[in-house]
N, C-alpha and C positions, 0 to 999 in steps of 0.2 A: 621633263621640261614643261614649261608653261607658255607655249607659243600663242595660246588663245586665252590667257589669263583675263578673267572678268568680262569676256566677250559673251554676248547673247546670240545664240545660233538656233535658227529654225531649220529643221531637217524634215522634208516631206518624204513619205515612205520610210520613215526612220525606225520602224519597229522590226524589220527583217532584212536579211540579205545585206547588200551594200549599205543601206540606210542604217541598219543596226550596227554594223562595224564602224560606221562613221560616228554614230551617237557615242559609242564607247571611246573612239579615238579622240574626239573633240572634248569629251568629258575629262579624259585623262590629261588633256593639255590645258585644263583650267576653265573651259567654257561652261556656261549654263546652257543646257541643251533642251530645246522644245521639240519633242517628237510629234509629228503630225502623221497619222496613218489611218486608213479606213478600217483596218482589222482591229477590232476591240480587244480580242483575246491576246494578240501579239503585242499590242500597245501596253496592256497590263503586265505582261511577262517581261518585256524589255524595260519598262519603267521600274519594276520591282528589282530587276537585276542591277540596274544603274544605281538605285537607291541603296542596295546592299553594299555597294562600294563607296557609299557616302558622297556620291556625286550630286551636284545641283541640277535638277531636271524636272520637267513637267511633260505631260502627254495630252494631246487632243485627238479624239477619235472623230475624224472628219473626212469628207470627200473633197479633194482639191478642185473639183469643178463646181462646188457649192459656193457661189460668190458671197452670200450672206455669212456663211459659217467662217470662211477664210477672213473676211473683213473683221468679223467679231474677234477671232483669234488674234489677229495682228494688233488690233486695238488694245486688247487685254494684256498682251505681252508687253507692248510699248508703255502702257500706263503703269504696269507693275515694276518693270525694270528700268524705265526711263529712256530706253532706246532698243533698237534691233541692229545688230552689227553684221550678221551673216545669214544668208538664205541659201540653203542647198536644195535646189529643185530636183529631187531624186525620184519622186513617185513616177511609176510608169507601168504599163501593161502591154501584153501582146495578144493578138487575136489572129493567128497566122492562117493564111489560106492563099492559094493562087488567086489572081484577079478574077478569073472565070468563076471561081467558087465562093469568092468573098461576098458577104452580104453588106448591104448599106449600113446595117447596125454594127457589124464588125469593123468597118471602116471608121464610122463616126465615133465609136467608143474609144478607139486608140487615139484619134485626133483630139477628142475631148480631154482625155486624161494627160496624154504625153505632150500636147502642145498648148491647148487652151488652158489647161490646169496650171501650166507654168506662167502663162500670161496673167491669170487670175491671182496667183500667189505673189508674183512680182509686183503687180499693180497695187496690191494691198500693202505690201511691206515697204516698197521703195520710198514712199513719202516720209516715213520715219527715218530712213537712212539719209535722205536729202536734208531733213531738218537738223540732223546731227553732223552733216558734212562728212560722212564716213559710211562705207559699206563694202561688203564682198558678196557678190551674187554668182553662184556657180550652178550651171545647168548641165544636166546629164543627157548628152547626146549618145551616139553609138558609132562604132565602126560601120554599122549598116547604114547610118545616115550619110556616111562619106562615100561608100562604095556600093550600096544596095545589097539585096540578098533575095534569093528565090523564095517566093511565098510570103514575102513581108513588105508588100508595097505600102500598106498602111503604116506599119512601124517605121520603115525607111523614110517615108514622107514626113512623118512627125518628127523624127530625129534630125533630118536635114533642115526642116523648118526651124528647129531650135538653134541651129548654127546661124542662120540669117537673123533670128531674133537676138541672139547673143551679140553679134557684131554690130547690129544697129543700136541696141540698147547701150552698149559700151560707149558709143559716140554721144548719146544723149546724156548719160549720167557721169561721164568723166569729170566734168567741171565741178561736181559735188564730191570729189574724192571717192567715188564709188567705182570699183572695178567689176567687170562682168566677163566671165569666161565660161567655156564649155569643156567638159571632159568627154571623150569618146572611148568608152570601154570596148574591149574586144569581147571574147566569150569568157564569162566569169562564172565560177562554180557557185551558183545560187540555186534556190529551189526552182526557179524558172528553167534553168538548164537541166535540172533533174527530170523534167518531163520529156526531154529529147531522147530518142533511142540511143543506146550505148554505142552502136556502130557509128552514128553521126558524131557523137562526142569524141570518139577516138579519131575520127577524120579531122575534127577541129584541132585536136592536139597535134596531129601529124603535120598540119599546115603551119604551125607555129615553130619558128627556129628554136624557141625555148622548150618545145615539146611538153607543154602543159597548159591548162586553162589558168586564167587569172584567178585571184582570190578576192573576196570583198575587201580585205585589208589593203590589197594593192590599190584599189580605187580610193579607199578612205585616206590613205597616205597622200594621194594626189590632191584630194579635196583639202586636206590639212595644209599642204604647201600653198595652194592658191588662196586659202583663207587667211594665211599668216602674213605678217609684215614683210616676210622675205620675198613675197610676190607682189609688192606694192606697185611695181611698174609694169606688171603684166595685165593687159586687158584686151578684150576682143580675140583672145587666143582660143584655139581648139586643140586640146592636148590629147593625142591618141595614147591610150594605155592598153596595148593589145599584144605585147610580146613580139612585135614585128610581124604580126599576122597579115597586116595589110601591105 
């Protein structure tokens, strides 16, 4: 299928995990994919894998909190392709600790990447969407942003903040035919989850009626739906993709 035929899509954190799955999913649906990721090695690997499939793609090695770099990337993409249609704000980090043990640096790093980074990327890209009177902005929240989680006050705060950001921005940009939505994944089998002890992972599985973790493809499929014309009347929504975990 070609649900994203000729669309220009920027995917932050697009070189691994959910972002990588989304890069392949969108490419397969006809989009030109612009990967933005801080990991140079993974950027090169994912770009090479996409090109081996003859997909139209580019990659930028950058930090989403670097305002100058983000603005430069958005300008270059818009000038080269004439527009930017889709922004997937997928980049994120964790620095888990209980509040008593959490450092100011651990708090700030998570807020900077997970929340301020989304603001920075959206502020850079949205003017080009406004000029074209079209856009799809999808922000990656989390089930933790909806319900909280022990040892993740920083992460939960950043992901809850994204929900408020999403709902407010949807009201601002709707008149320009731009939808803004959030996806709240549950526990997904990514490299981030691999750092969690096995007994905790098994507990996560047991709490899901589907008795499994989600896959990156589960989230990529959700991004695809929200980015497609099939979701043209959905905006300010928060879609939980957690196997009924919550």
